[in-house]
BATOR-906150 format. One line per field, with one value per residue (C-alpha): x, y, z; residue number from 1. Coordinates in steps of 0.02 Angstrom, whole numbers. Each point is the difference from the previous one (the first is absolute). Example, Ala and Ser with C-alpha at 12.3 -4.5 7.8 and 13.67 -1.06 7.14 Angstrom:
c1 (615|69)
c2 (-225|172)
c3 (390|-33)
num (1|2)
END
This chain:
c1 (22164|-184|-72|-22|-178|-61|-16|-176|-105|-161|-145|-145|-165|-145|5|109|187|66|182|71|155|129|-70|144|-23|-21|-166|-8|163|-45|-26|96|-158|13|-115|-15|-45|-140|-61|2|-97|-140|-5|-20|-151|-68|-186|0|78|-107|-158|50|33|-132|-63|45|95|170|133|177|137|161|180|106|162|-69|-46|166|-56|-144|-180|-118|-189|-70|-180|29|54|187|50|41|-139|-42|-169|-77|24|-171|-39|-146|-10|-37|-41|71|-112|121|125|-121|115|-20|113|0|33|46|-154|50|-95|142|158|115|-50|58|166|24|-29|132|118|-33|65|-169|8|-169|-172|-130|-171|-155|-150|-105|10|11|-182|-44|151|-109|-96|109|-33|124|-12|172|28|179|54|145|95|66|188|-16|-126|59|-63|-98|-113|-26|-52|-124|-79|-9|-105|-117|-16|-39|-134|-85|13|-80|-145|-23|3|155|143|169|160|154|178|159|40|178|56|-66|-188|-140|-126|-174|-90|-187|-78|-145|-132|68|-151|78|133|161|-72|-137|117|121|-141|-57|178|12|-164|70|163|-99|-94|165|63|-154|37|187|31|163|74|-85|-5|-96|78|36|157|152|75|-156|-7|54|165|-36|-168|-48|-79|-126|47|-167|85|69|-173|16|19|177|60|79|86|108|-96|-12|162|87|180|43|151|83|176|-66|-115|-156|-167|-177|-69|-178|-22|-141|-90|66|177|-19|67|146|74|129|7|188|-30|-71|131|37|100|-143|-164|19|1|-149|-93|36|-69|-151|-41|-72|-92|-93|-53|-186|-18|-113|-124|-33|-70|-59|-124|68|-175|17|164|-82|-140|132|80|-167|-29|174|-16|-173|80|131|143|98|-9|167|126|62|122|116|26)
c2 (11258|-16|132|-64|-23|123|-74|-51|-87|-97|53|-118|94|-117|-118|113|22|173|22|162|63|116|-29|95|159|144|87|116|91|67|-171|-108|-103|-110|-69|-161|101|79|-172|-62|154|-32|-184|54|111|-115|-3|189|47|-128|68|177|-46|-136|2|184|66|42|120|-44|118|-91|37|-116|60|35|173|68|-30|50|-18|-78|27|-153|-30|-149|-165|-22|-125|-178|-31|-181|-57|0|188|76|164|113|99|186|127|176|112|147|-100|-133|-134|-153|-70|-167|43|-117|-68|-85|-154|-86|46|-79|136|132|-89|-18|188|31|-114|119|141|64|95|88|-69|129|-81|77|29|-116|-186|-96|-57|180|113|153|-16|40|-96|101|183|66|149|58|129|85|128|157|34|104|-113|-113|-174|70|87|-165|-80|139|-13|-190|17|123|-121|-141|107|33|-183|-52|119|-73|-177|-41|-105|74|-103|109|-34|100|53|-58|178|158|-25|-114|-100|-56|-132|-31|-147|58|-79|-16|90|164|51|90|176|-26|-76|144|126|-78|-1|188|31|-96|100|162|-56|-39|172|85|-82|32|152|38|-169|-48|66|-67|127|-92|88|-42|173|78|-111|49|-96|-33|-83|-180|-36|-145|-57|-54|-17|-168|-67|46|-138|-66|99|-116|7|-126|-149|-49|-93|68|49|176|48|95|-32|-65|-128|74|-92|65|-82|-26|74|4|164|9|-6|156|116|-107|-83|78|-51|-30|-134|-118|-81|-170|-33|38|-39|-191|-16|119|-101|-163|78|96|-83|101|150|20|-183|34|153|-96|-26|187|66|181|76|167|72|127|63|26|96|110|27|54|119|76|22|78|125|44|-119|-58|-184|-93|68|-110|-122|12|187)
c3 (-3904|47|114|176|56|131|175|47|131|-20|111|34|9|34|-149|-109|-13|-42|-50|72|-88|80|176|80|-101|123|-32|151|34|172|78|-124|-31|-153|-133|101|155|-103|-53|179|56|-126|50|183|-39|-135|48|23|-167|-94|83|-49|-182|-24|-181|-24|-151|71|-58|51|57|-45|45|-110|81|172|64|-63|-179|-111|58|-127|8|-88|-47|-113|77|-24|-134|48|125|41|-69|174|26|-34|-87|-43|-161|14|-134|6|-107|1|-103|-65|66|109|135|89|182|141|90|162|58|92|94|-129|-124|125|24|-188|-18|134|-98|-145|112|59|165|2|-47|-54|-28|-76|114|-109|-36|-162|6|-46|-10|-32|165|153|159|105|48|44|114|-24|129|-87|104|-82|5|159|88|140|41|148|-127|-91|164|39|-173|14|157|-85|-146|122|82|-168|-50|165|-30|-174|68|-103|68|-42|-2|30|-53|-11|-177|23|-34|85|0|54|-101|50|-103|-3|-89|-110|-110|-179|-70|-58|-124|40|-30|131|129|-26|11|164|65|-35|93|149|-8|2|155|86|-54|75|167|0|-111|88|-49|-164|-177|-150|-120|-162|-61|105|-24|78|155|174|16|184|-36|-35|-169|0|-175|-70|-169|57|-41|-184|-130|-14|151|127|168|90|67|182|42|-155|29|-59|-102|142|69|166|-84|76|-13|-27|156|65|173|127|29|177|-70|-107|135|51|-152|-116|-184|12|134|-131|-111|-74|159|122|-88|-9|190|11|-132|92|158|-65|-166|-143|74|-166|-8|27|-112|-121|142|20|-164|-12|-123|-61|-34|144|-73|-169|87|82|-171|-75|147|-16|-188|19|119|-128|37|-150|-49|0|-125|-142|83|-151|20)
num (1|2|3|4|5|6|7|8|9|10|11|12|13|14|15|16|17|18|19|20|21|22|23|24|25|26|27|28|29|30|31|32|33|34|35|36|37|38|39|40|41|42|43|44|45|46|47|48|49|50|51|52|53|54|55|56|57|58|59|60|61|62|63|64|65|66|67|68|69|70|71|72|73|74|75|76|77|78|79|80|81|82|83|84|85|86|87|88|89|90|91|92|93|94|95|96|97|98|99|100|101|102|103|104|105|106|107|108|109|110|111|112|113|114|115|116|117|118|119|120|121|122|123|124|125|126|127|128|129|130|131|132|133|134|135|136|137|138|139|140|141|142|143|144|145|146|147|148|149|150|151|152|153|154|155|156|157|158|159|160|161|162|163|164|165|166|167|168|169|170|171|172|173|174|175|176|177|178|179|180|181|182|183|184|185|186|187|188|189|190|191|192|193|194|195|196|197|198|199|200|201|202|203|204|205|206|207|208|209|210|211|212|213|214|215|216|217|218|219|220|221|222|223|224|225|226|227|228|229|230|231|232|233|234|235|236|237|238|239|240|241|242|243|244|245|246|247|248|249|250|251|252|253|254|255|256|257|258|259|260|261|262|263|264|265|266|267|268|269|270|271|272|273|274|275|276|277|278|279|280|281|282|283|284|285|286|287|288|289|290|291|292|293|294|295|296|297|298|299|300|301|302|303|304|305|306|307|308|309|310|311|312|313|314|315|316|317|318|319|320|321)
END
């Protein structure tokens, strides 16, 4: 007897049709949200997720059996992609290998990736035109195990103060977990080491202003567990974090959600899920929509780095250590 074909639905996305198999498979046990619910979420925030991923190499976090099963971190595009799904080839010197990663230029590619059991999208901070020249500086405020979200909020305001003094426009979003991210569009004129070096110099300035809340200590075991670590290492090559509007692989289907600065003190990360963000997106639109219009030159950060190193500060440690 022939095996029965898995149930499926066809989803129209602009001028594409994406077949979604097993639409009723429960992905998020806490809410009962299904694979189809995940598809409908990404359709609802389509312009936002496409803007966040546009022409960036993208690593996929896949859950073929839902959150109850194994999590797969996938650099290479899954097999069986339609010819219209675009990729960008990357070289990884450490292994002397290449990988063709997803490169989103349309919403249908996002939906196809969800069909392939992708929950989280983790793009590079560079684009395929020159993958070695980042155009996005990422400030990742990562709370220690004993730090509360109030500390994250306080550090976010200090970071905003420093950005304002630099003349940089920061775009905050919840991490979708316990922290907060701030993105700054930058000129793609520097390599990953310089952007990371500048990010460390910025983190040290934030630490000077809020030493009670911030640590830049590299080794996790040596950090104050109640402090927030501005993880400058997220600007290293091939280090990625969840995109704006990416769902996270958490039981409540939380979303990494752009917020306004005035919302930092009132919003809770758990408030933003695939059940709540579509209405918010319909009401507010993409809060990161104009990020490309506010480009910052990181030269002042590199000057800070030179000053710090001349005064004896260590340059960034090897990100692979």
